[in-house]
N, C-alpha and C positions, 0 to 999 in steps of 0.2 A: 504494500500500500504506500503510495507516494502521498505525502502531505499536501493538502489543498486548502487548508484553512489558516488564515493569518491570526495574529494575536488579538486584534480588535474583534474579529468575528467570534473567536473562542470566548472572549470576555462577555460579549453580548449574549451568546447562547447560555453561558453559565448564569448570568444575571436573570435572564428570562426563565430558565429552569428553576432557579431558587424561588422566584415569584410564584410560578405555577405550583410548586410543592407547598409553599406557605398557604396559598389559596385553598389547596386541597386539604391540608392538615387542619386548617381552622374552620373547615366546613363552610367556607364562603361559596365555593363551587362544589356542588354535589351531583350525584347521579351519573348519567352517561357523560356529560360534559366534564365532570370532575375526573372521571377515569381517562378521558381523552387528554386532559391537561397533564395528568400524571404520566401517561405514556409518552407524550411529547417531551416532558421534562426529562425523563429517563433517556430518551433518544438524544436530546440535546447534550446531556451530560456525557454520554458515551462518545458521541462524535467529537465533543470538545476535548476530551482527554486523549484521544488518539489523533487528533488534528486531521481527521479525514471524514468527508461527507460523501457518501455514495451518490447522492442526488447531484452534487456539484460535478461529478465525473460525467453523468449522463447529459447534463446541459452545458458542459464545457466551461465551468466557472472555476477560477483559482484565485483565492484571496490572499495567498502567501505573497510576501514581498519578493522582489526579484533578487536572485543571488548574484553576487559580484564575481 
């Protein structure tokens, strides 16, 4: 797996994931939508930690900085 996520992208995903988890754990968002939020949060965290997003590969996006 070649990294295709930059630091800013990773930070934003982690931030959104934490918000989604907090909303789920405080029962602000419940039911099916709460489960969807939790699933998205888990996916965001996993992709952030490995710096790779499979969807970016499909659509041809790379947010990593250019290497010198």
